[in-house]
Biopython code that builds the backbone (N, CA, C, O; Angstrom):
import numpy as np
from Bio.PDB.StructureBuilder import StructureBuilder

atoms = [
    (1, "UNK", "N", (0.837, -1.184, 0.000)),
    (1, "UNK", "CA", (0.000, 0.000, 0.000)),
    (1, "UNK", "C", (0.879, 1.244, 0.000)),
    (1, "UNK", "O", (1.901, 1.282, 0.685)),
    (2, "UNK", "N", (0.499, 2.234, -0.743)),
    (2, "UNK", "CA", (1.269, 3.473, -0.834)),
    (2, "UNK", "C", (1.204, 4.264, 0.468)),
    (2, "UNK", "O", (0.132, 4.458, 1.042)),
    (3, "UNK", "N", (2.382, 4.720, 0.926)),
    (3, "UNK", "CA", (2.428, 5.574, 2.096)),
    (3, "UNK", "C", (2.263, 4.867, 3.426)),
    (3, "UNK", "O", (2.171, 5.528, 4.460)),
    (4, "UNK", "N", (2.223, 3.529, 3.431)),
    (4, "UNK", "CA", (2.064, 2.781, 4.678)),
    (4, "UNK", "C", (3.341, 2.000, 4.931)),
    (4, "UNK", "O", (3.778, 1.220, 4.085)),
    (5, "UNK", "N", (3.936, 2.210, 6.095)),
    (5, "UNK", "CA", (5.146, 1.489, 6.459)),
    (5, "UNK", "C", (4.767, 0.274, 7.292)),
    (5, "UNK", "O", (4.100, 0.397, 8.320)),
    (6, "UNK", "N", (5.197, -0.904, 6.841)),
    (6, "UNK", "CA", (4.923, -2.137, 7.577)),
    (6, "UNK", "C", (5.834, -2.212, 8.802)),
    (6, "UNK", "O", (7.029, -1.932, 8.701)),
    (7, "UNK", "N", (5.294, -2.579, 9.934)),
    (7, "UNK", "CA", (6.079, -2.769, 11.148)),
    (7, "UNK", "C", (6.412, -4.253, 11.265)),
    (7, "UNK", "O", (5.562, -5.099, 10.988)),
    (8, "UNK", "N", (7.632, -4.575, 11.669)),
    (8, "UNK", "CA", (8.022, -5.972, 11.818)),
    (8, "UNK", "C", (8.051, -6.355, 13.290)),
    (8, "UNK", "O", (8.311, -5.527, 14.162)),
    (9, "UNK", "N", (7.775, -7.640, 13.548)),
    (9, "UNK", "CA", (7.830, -8.144, 14.915)),
    (9, "UNK", "C", (9.277, -8.138, 15.407)),
    (9, "UNK", "O", (10.208, -8.127, 14.602)),
    (10, "UNK", "N", (9.461, -8.144, 16.705)),
    (10, "UNK", "CA", (10.794, -8.210, 17.301)),
    (10, "UNK", "C", (11.421, -9.576, 17.089)),
    (10, "UNK", "O", (12.641, -9.686, 16.962)),
    (11, "UNK", "N", (10.595, -10.627, 17.051)),
    (11, "UNK", "CA", (11.056, -12.000, 16.876)),
    (11, "UNK", "C", (10.356, -12.582, 15.656)),
    (11, "UNK", "O", (9.149, -12.826, 15.689)),
    (12, "UNK", "N", (11.114, -12.809, 14.567)),
    (12, "UNK", "CA", (10.532, -13.442, 13.396)),
    (12, "UNK", "C", (10.086, -14.858, 13.744)),
    (12, "UNK", "O", (10.742, -15.532, 14.538)),
    (13, "UNK", "N", (8.980, -15.317, 13.162)),
    (13, "UNK", "CA", (8.466, -16.642, 13.501)),
    (13, "UNK", "C", (7.451, -17.094, 12.472)),
    (13, "UNK", "O", (6.949, -16.294, 11.682)),
    (14, "UNK", "N", (7.155, -18.371, 12.490)),
    (14, "UNK", "CA", (6.102, -18.944, 11.659)),
    (14, "UNK", "C", (5.281, -19.888, 12.510)),
    (14, "UNK", "O", (5.670, -20.213, 13.632)),
    (15, "UNK", "N", (4.154, -20.330, 11.992)),
    (15, "UNK", "CA", (3.291, -21.294, 12.699)),
    (15, "UNK", "C", (2.916, -20.824, 14.098)),
    (15, "UNK", "O", (2.993, -21.597, 15.053)),
    (16, "UNK", "N", (2.517, -19.581, 14.223)),
    (16, "UNK", "CA", (2.195, -18.999, 15.527)),
    (16, "UNK", "C", (0.693, -18.885, 15.715)),
    (16, "UNK", "O", (-0.073, -18.992, 14.757)),
    (17, "UNK", "N", (0.275, -18.669, 16.958)),
    (17, "UNK", "CA", (-1.115, -18.346, 17.249)),
    (17, "UNK", "C", (-1.266, -16.834, 17.246)),
    (17, "UNK", "O", (-0.319, -16.113, 17.559)),
    (18, "UNK", "N", (-2.454, -16.348, 16.894)),
    (18, "UNK", "CA", (-2.686, -14.900, 16.882)),
    (18, "UNK", "C", (-4.116, -14.614, 17.301)),
    (18, "UNK", "O", (-5.017, -15.414, 17.052)),
    (19, "UNK", "N", (-4.318, -13.473, 17.935)),
    (19, "UNK", "CA", (-5.660, -13.060, 18.353)),
    (19, "UNK", "C", (-5.746, -11.542, 18.300)),
    (19, "UNK", "O", (-4.762, -10.842, 18.544)),
    (20, "UNK", "N", (-6.929, -11.045, 17.980)),
    (20, "UNK", "CA", (-7.197, -9.608, 18.027)),
    (20, "UNK", "C", (-8.054, -9.352, 19.257)),
    (20, "UNK", "O", (-9.126, -9.939, 19.400)),
    (21, "UNK", "N", (-7.592, -8.483, 20.142)),
    (21, "UNK", "CA", (-8.322, -8.115, 21.349)),
    (21, "UNK", "C", (-8.409, -6.590, 21.370)),
    (21, "UNK", "O", (-7.399, -5.893, 21.466)),
    (22, "UNK", "N", (-9.637, -6.094, 21.279)),
    (22, "UNK", "CA", (-9.881, -4.645, 21.188)),
    (22, "UNK", "C", (-9.071, -4.064, 20.037)),
    (22, "UNK", "O", (-9.306, -4.425, 18.883)),
    (23, "UNK", "N", (-8.122, -3.171, 20.320)),
    (23, "UNK", "CA", (-7.347, -2.532, 19.255)),
    (23, "UNK", "C", (-5.933, -3.099, 19.125)),
    (23, "UNK", "O", (-5.045, -2.439, 18.586)),
    (24, "UNK", "N", (-5.726, -4.323, 19.621)),
    (24, "UNK", "CA", (-4.396, -4.928, 19.607)),
    (24, "UNK", "C", (-4.388, -6.270, 18.892)),
    (24, "UNK", "O", (-5.370, -7.012, 18.917)),
    (25, "UNK", "N", (-3.264, -6.564, 18.256)),
    (25, "UNK", "CA", (-3.001, -7.893, 17.705)),
    (25, "UNK", "C", (-1.981, -8.543, 18.626)),
    (25, "UNK", "O", (-0.960, -7.933, 18.943)),
    (26, "UNK", "N", (-2.241, -9.766, 19.058)),
    (26, "UNK", "CA", (-1.300, -10.533, 19.865)),
    (26, "UNK", "C", (-0.815, -11.717, 19.041)),
    (26, "UNK", "O", (-1.616, -12.422, 18.429)),
    (27, "UNK", "N", (0.508, -11.937, 19.025)),
    (27, "UNK", "CA", (1.118, -13.070, 18.344)),
    (27, "UNK", "C", (1.804, -13.903, 19.415)),
    (27, "UNK", "O", (2.574, -13.384, 20.223)),
    (28, "UNK", "N", (1.512, -15.216, 19.412)),
    (28, "UNK", "CA", (1.911, -16.092, 20.507)),
    (28, "UNK", "C", (2.710, -17.276, 19.982)),
    (28, "UNK", "O", (2.253, -17.991, 19.091)),
    (29, "UNK", "N", (3.916, -17.486, 20.541)),
    (29, "UNK", "CA", (4.704, -18.669, 20.223)),
    (29, "UNK", "C", (5.095, -18.777, 18.768)),
    (29, "UNK", "O", (5.305, -17.770, 18.090)),
    (30, "UNK", "N", (5.192, -20.024, 18.285)),
    (30, "UNK", "CA", (5.563, -20.302, 16.906)),
    (30, "UNK", "C", (6.986, -20.813, 16.787)),
    (30, "UNK", "O", (7.702, -20.945, 17.780)),
    (31, "UNK", "N", (7.384, -21.098, 15.555)),
    (31, "UNK", "CA", (8.749, -21.529, 15.269)),
    (31, "UNK", "C", (9.580, -20.304, 14.947)),
    (31, "UNK", "O", (9.173, -19.460, 14.149)),
    (32, "UNK", "N", (10.753, -20.206, 15.572)),
    (32, "UNK", "CA", (11.522, -18.971, 15.467)),
    (32, "UNK", "C", (12.730, -19.030, 14.544)),
    (32, "UNK", "O", (13.451, -18.039, 14.434)),
    (33, "UNK", "N", (12.980, -20.160, 13.871)),
    (33, "UNK", "CA", (14.169, -20.253, 13.033)),
    (33, "UNK", "C", (13.912, -21.228, 11.896)),
    (33, "UNK", "O", (13.510, -22.366, 12.138)),
    (34, "UNK", "N", (14.139, -20.799, 10.653)),
    (34, "UNK", "CA", (13.906, -21.661, 9.494)),
    (34, "UNK", "C", (14.956, -22.755, 9.336)),
    (34, "UNK", "O", (14.627, -23.863, 8.912)),
    (35, "UNK", "N", (16.227, -22.462, 9.672)),
    (35, "UNK", "CA", (17.300, -23.438, 9.483)),
    (35, "UNK", "C", (17.215, -24.583, 10.485)),
    (35, "UNK", "O", (17.401, -25.742, 10.113)),
    (36, "UNK", "N", (16.944, -24.286, 11.711)),
    (36, "UNK", "CA", (16.790, -25.292, 12.760)),
    (36, "UNK", "C", (15.584, -24.870, 13.581)),
    (36, "UNK", "O", (15.709, -24.032, 14.474)),
    (37, "UNK", "N", (14.415, -25.440, 13.292)),
    (37, "UNK", "CA", (13.196, -24.960, 13.975)),
    (37, "UNK", "C", (13.326, -24.949, 15.497)),
    (37, "UNK", "O", (13.490, -25.991, 16.131)),
    (38, "UNK", "N", (13.250, -23.779, 16.051)),
    (38, "UNK", "CA", (13.270, -23.591, 17.497)),
    (38, "UNK", "C", (11.953, -22.938, 17.884)),
    (38, "UNK", "O", (11.462, -22.059, 17.176)),
    (39, "UNK", "N", (11.386, -23.358, 18.993)),
    (39, "UNK", "CA", (10.104, -22.813, 19.422)),
    (39, "UNK", "C", (10.295, -21.479, 20.138)),
    (39, "UNK", "O", (11.195, -21.330, 20.965)),
    (40, "UNK", "N", (9.454, -20.530, 19.819)),
    (40, "UNK", "CA", (9.505, -19.214, 20.449)),
    (40, "UNK", "C", (8.590, -19.199, 21.671)),
    (40, "UNK", "O", (7.476, -19.721, 21.624)),
    (41, "UNK", "N", (9.056, -18.606, 22.751)),
    (41, "UNK", "CA", (8.225, -18.464, 23.948)),
    (41, "UNK", "C", (7.739, -17.026, 24.104)),
    (41, "UNK", "O", (7.189, -16.661, 25.143)),
    (42, "UNK", "N", (7.942, -16.217, 23.077)),
    (42, "UNK", "CA", (7.599, -14.796, 23.159)),
    (42, "UNK", "C", (6.155, -14.528, 22.748)),
    (42, "UNK", "O", (5.618, -15.171, 21.846)),
    (43, "UNK", "N", (5.538, -13.562, 23.432)),
    (43, "UNK", "CA", (4.219, -13.040, 23.061)),
    (43, "UNK", "C", (4.435, -11.566, 22.739)),
    (43, "UNK", "O", (4.977, -10.813, 23.549)),
    (44, "UNK", "N", (4.000, -11.164, 21.538)),
    (44, "UNK", "CA", (4.155, -9.773, 21.129)),
    (44, "UNK", "C", (2.800, -9.139, 20.872)),
    (44, "UNK", "O", (1.833, -9.813, 20.517)),
    (45, "UNK", "N", (2.754, -7.826, 21.060)),
    (45, "UNK", "CA", (1.526, -7.045, 20.918)),
    (45, "UNK", "C", (1.771, -5.925, 19.916)),
    (45, "UNK", "O", (2.837, -5.310, 19.905)),
    (46, "UNK", "N", (0.763, -5.665, 19.069)),
    (46, "UNK", "CA", (0.859, -4.559, 18.113)),
    (46, "UNK", "C", (-0.411, -3.731, 18.154)),
    (46, "UNK", "O", (-1.520, -4.265, 18.117)),
    (47, "UNK", "N", (-0.235, -2.422, 18.230)),
    (47, "UNK", "CA", (-1.342, -1.465, 18.109)),
    (47, "UNK", "C", (-1.015, -0.555, 16.938)),
    (47, "UNK", "O", (0.137, -0.161, 16.754)),
    (48, "UNK", "N", (-2.030, -0.222, 16.144)),
    (48, "UNK", "CA", (-1.824, 0.598, 14.958)),
    (48, "UNK", "C", (-1.092, 1.894, 15.303)),
    (48, "UNK", "O", (-1.441, 2.589, 16.257)),
    (49, "UNK", "N", (-0.075, 2.199, 14.510)),
    (49, "UNK", "CA", (0.702, 3.417, 14.715)),
    (49, "UNK", "C", (1.827, 3.272, 15.718)),
    (49, "UNK", "O", (2.576, 4.222, 15.944)),
    (50, "UNK", "N", (1.963, 2.099, 16.326)),
    (50, "UNK", "CA", (3.012, 1.864, 17.314)),
    (50, "UNK", "C", (3.894, 0.711, 16.858)),
    (50, "UNK", "O", (3.600, 0.045, 15.866)),
    (51, "UNK", "N", (4.970, 0.484, 17.587)),
    (51, "UNK", "CA", (5.882, -0.620, 17.292)),
    (51, "UNK", "C", (5.368, -1.902, 17.932)),
    (51, "UNK", "O", (4.552, -1.861, 18.852)),
    (52, "UNK", "N", (5.855, -3.054, 17.436)),
    (52, "UNK", "CA", (5.582, -4.320, 18.107)),
    (52, "UNK", "C", (6.270, -4.287, 19.468)),
    (52, "UNK", "O", (7.383, -3.777, 19.590)),
    (53, "UNK", "N", (5.614, -4.826, 20.486)),
    (53, "UNK", "CA", (6.152, -4.814, 21.848)),
    (53, "UNK", "C", (6.065, -6.227, 22.423)),
    (53, "UNK", "O", (5.014, -6.865, 22.364)),
    (54, "UNK", "N", (7.181, -6.711, 22.981)),
    (54, "UNK", "CA", (7.156, -8.018, 23.650)),
    (54, "UNK", "C", (6.469, -7.824, 24.994)),
    (54, "UNK", "O", (6.909, -7.010, 25.806)),
    (55, "UNK", "N", (5.388, -8.570, 25.233)),
    (55, "UNK", "CA", (4.608, -8.377, 26.454)),
    (55, "UNK", "C", (4.715, -9.551, 27.424)),
    (55, "UNK", "O", (4.297, -9.445, 28.577)),
    (56, "UNK", "N", (5.276, -10.671, 26.960)),
    (56, "UNK", "CA", (5.376, -11.827, 27.850)),
    (56, "UNK", "C", (6.377, -12.816, 27.273)),
    (56, "UNK", "O", (6.449, -13.002, 26.058)),
    (57, "UNK", "N", (7.147, -13.449, 28.147)),
    (57, "UNK", "CA", (7.999, -14.579, 27.793)),
    (57, "UNK", "C", (7.754, -15.645, 28.845)),
    (57, "UNK", "O", (7.848, -15.378, 30.043)),
    (58, "UNK", "N", (7.443, -16.848, 28.400)),
    (58, "UNK", "CA", (7.092, -17.926, 29.322)),
    (58, "UNK", "C", (8.309, -18.419, 30.100)),
    (58, "UNK", "O", (9.371, -18.626, 29.512)),
    (59, "UNK", "N", (8.171, -18.610, 31.416)),
    (59, "UNK", "CA", (9.263, -19.167, 32.207)),
    (59, "UNK", "C", (9.308, -20.696, 32.120)),
    (59, "UNK", "O", (10.204, -21.322, 32.688)),
    (60, "UNK", "N", (8.357, -21.293, 31.421)),
    (60, "UNK", "CA", (8.247, -22.746, 31.353)),
    (60, "UNK", "C", (8.870, -23.288, 30.078)),
    (60, "UNK", "O", (9.067, -22.559, 29.106)),
    (61, "UNK", "N", (9.175, -24.567, 30.096)),
    (61, "UNK", "CA", (9.729, -25.250, 28.937)),
    (61, "UNK", "C", (8.807, -25.082, 27.741)),
    (61, "UNK", "O", (7.595, -25.262, 27.859)),
    (62, "UNK", "N", (9.363, -24.744, 26.611)),
    (62, "UNK", "CA", (8.568, -24.512, 25.402)),
    (62, "UNK", "C", (8.050, -25.824, 24.827)),
    (62, "UNK", "O", (8.708, -26.860, 24.916)),
    (63, "UNK", "N", (6.874, -25.763, 24.241)),
    (63, "UNK", "CA", (6.231, -26.919, 23.622)),
    (63, "UNK", "C", (5.792, -26.559, 22.211)),
    (63, "UNK", "O", (5.828, -25.392, 21.821)),
    (64, "UNK", "N", (5.383, -27.550, 21.459)),
    (64, "UNK", "CA", (4.956, -27.341, 20.082)),
    (64, "UNK", "C", (3.526, -26.826, 19.999)),
    (64, "UNK", "O", (3.209, -26.077, 19.074)),
    (65, "UNK", "N", (2.655, -27.196, 20.921)),
    (65, "UNK", "CA", (1.249, -26.804, 20.856)),
    (65, "UNK", "C", (1.086, -25.302, 21.010)),
    (65, "UNK", "O", (1.868, -24.639, 21.691)),
    (66, "UNK", "N", (0.042, -24.776, 20.355)),
    (66, "UNK", "CA", (-0.244, -23.352, 20.494)),
    (66, "UNK", "C", (-1.732, -23.120, 20.372)),
    (66, "UNK", "O", (-2.444, -23.911, 19.753)),
    (67, "UNK", "N", (-2.194, -22.054, 20.952)),
    (67, "UNK", "CA", (-3.605, -21.667, 20.863)),
    (67, "UNK", "C", (-3.706, -20.169, 21.102)),
    (67, "UNK", "O", (-2.862, -19.568, 21.766)),
    (68, "UNK", "N", (-4.747, -19.589, 20.553)),
    (68, "UNK", "CA", (-5.018, -18.172, 20.786)),
    (68, "UNK", "C", (-6.510, -18.018, 21.022)),
    (68, "UNK", "O", (-7.323, -18.569, 20.280)),
    (69, "UNK", "N", (-6.868, -17.272, 22.052)),
    (69, "UNK", "CA", (-8.276, -17.082, 22.407)),
    (69, "UNK", "C", (-8.523, -15.592, 22.592)),
    (69, "UNK", "O", (-7.749, -14.903, 23.256)),
    (70, "UNK", "N", (-9.587, -15.108, 22.010)),
    (70, "UNK", "CA", (-9.983, -13.712, 22.201)),
    (70, "UNK", "C", (-11.370, -13.702, 22.831)),
    (70, "UNK", "O", (-12.310, -14.274, 22.278)),
    (71, "UNK", "N", (-11.500, -13.058, 23.976)),
    (71, "UNK", "CA", (-12.782, -12.989, 24.683)),
    (71, "UNK", "C", (-13.339, -11.570, 24.588)),
    (71, "UNK", "O", (-12.594, -10.593, 24.661)),
    (72, "UNK", "N", (-14.634, -11.474, 24.427)),
    (72, "UNK", "CA", (-15.250, -10.151, 24.343)),
    (72, "UNK", "C", (-15.778, -9.671, 25.686)),
    (72, "UNK", "O", (-16.305, -8.563, 25.787)),
    (73, "UNK", "N", (-15.641, -10.497, 26.717)),
    (73, "UNK", "CA", (-16.143, -10.127, 28.042)),
    (73, "UNK", "C", (-15.099, -9.323, 28.806)),
    (73, "UNK", "O", (-13.898, -9.534, 28.633)),
    (74, "UNK", "N", (-15.549, -8.413, 29.639)),
    (74, "UNK", "CA", (-14.646, -7.698, 30.529)),
    (74, "UNK", "C", (-14.855, -8.250, 31.926)),
    (74, "UNK", "O", (-15.992, -8.396, 32.376)),
    (75, "UNK", "N", (-13.762, -8.558, 32.617)),
    (75, "UNK", "CA", (-13.860, -9.124, 33.957)),
    (75, "UNK", "C", (-13.392, -8.126, 34.977)),
    (75, "UNK", "O", (-13.398, -8.417, 36.173)),
]
sb = StructureBuilder()
sb.init_structure("model")
sb.init_model(0)
sb.init_chain("A")
sb.init_seg("    ")
for serial, (resi, resn, name, xyz) in enumerate(atoms, 1):
    if name == "N":
        sb.init_residue(resn, " ", resi, " ")
    sb.init_atom(name, np.array(xyz, "f"), 0.0, 1.0, " ", f" {name:<3s}", serial, name[0])
structure = sb.get_structure()
């Protein structure tokens, strides 16, 4: 698109989970390396007009499974 600069994530990855919550996109986990697939434990957040921000890194052993859930309820 003309005049629009694409923002890149801090951690490149594939096969990740993603969810849109309010005005944010969350990207969760995934494979972080094409040459030797390594699992990413990073969760990143993006809001329009801002940079990608790492919002969480799991302290637990990484696994292959992934899921993303977006809830419309406020608690």
